[in-house]
Structures are given as structure tokens and as C-alpha cells.
N, C-alpha and C positions, 0 to 999 in steps of 0.2 A: 502493498499500499505506500511507503515509504516514494518508491520511483514514481505509481501512478499519481501521487499529488505535485510533484516535479513538472509535471506535463503544465503544457501549455493550455487553460481552460476548453476551447475550441478541438485539440487532438484527444485530451482525456473524455470529455461528450462521447465524441463518436466511438473511442473503443469502448466505453462502459455501455453506450448503446447497442455497440455489435456483439460484445463476449457475455455481455449480463444480460442483456433484453432479447437478446438474438435478433436483432433488426438486419434485414436487409441494407445495402448501401442506398439501395433505391429508397427504402421505407426513411432510413434517416434523412435522407435529401428530402424527402418529402415534409418530415417531422422538422429541419433548421431551414429552411425553403435555400437549399445549394443543391449546385448540380451533382448526381452519382459522383461524378470525377472529383468535385473535389472533394467531398467524405469519402471518396478513396485514398487522397492524395496526404488527406489528414491520418486517414486510418495509420495508412503506412509508415510515415513520418514518426509521427507516433512511438506506433510498434519499437521502431526502431530506436528510440530515446530509449525507449523498455528494455530494452537488450540491452544491451550498453551499460544503462546504470543496476542492472541485476549483474551483470557478469563485474560490476566494482570500478566502471570506468565512468565519466563525464560523457556527453555526448553533446560536442559544439558542431554546426554544419558549417562547413567552410566552404568557398568557392569549390573548392575538388572534393567538396562533398567527403571529406577525409574524415576520421574520429581521433579527436585527441586525446592522447592515452593519460592516463593519470596513478597514482597510485590507490590500492581500492584503499575504501574504509576499514578502520580494525575493528577484529573481531570482539562480541561482544565476550565478558569475560564469567 
């Protein structure tokens, strides 16, 4: 949940509607008054950020679409 909270609200909302509410991109587009392609893009970029966060990396979208490498957070004792 920590990683999900770090996402921009637009990406977080699409991911929650897609995964937890099991809506299609078309349904989400109708709910949010967006195109299905915009919804799919928000989902894709949000999932990239979630994967990076879960792996202990900070996601930073650069012009070359590279991920910035950082040390993972320390483990809880």
C-alpha cells in the first residue's frame, strides 16, 4: 500500500478501478470521461512505478525512459 500511495492520483485511481473493482479500460474511460488509450497509458505507467517501488527502486521517468537506481529502503527489524 505504501507504493500505491506514492503514485499520482490519476494513475492510482485507474489501477484501483482496474484491479480491485475489475473494470475494463473502456468502463474506466466512461467513468472518468477519458479515452480508453489515456486510461491504458495511466495504468501502464502506474504499474511501472509500482514494480520499481516494490523492487526497492525509485522510479523517475527520464527522456530516455530509464529508471534511476537507488539503494533499497532498509528492512524492518
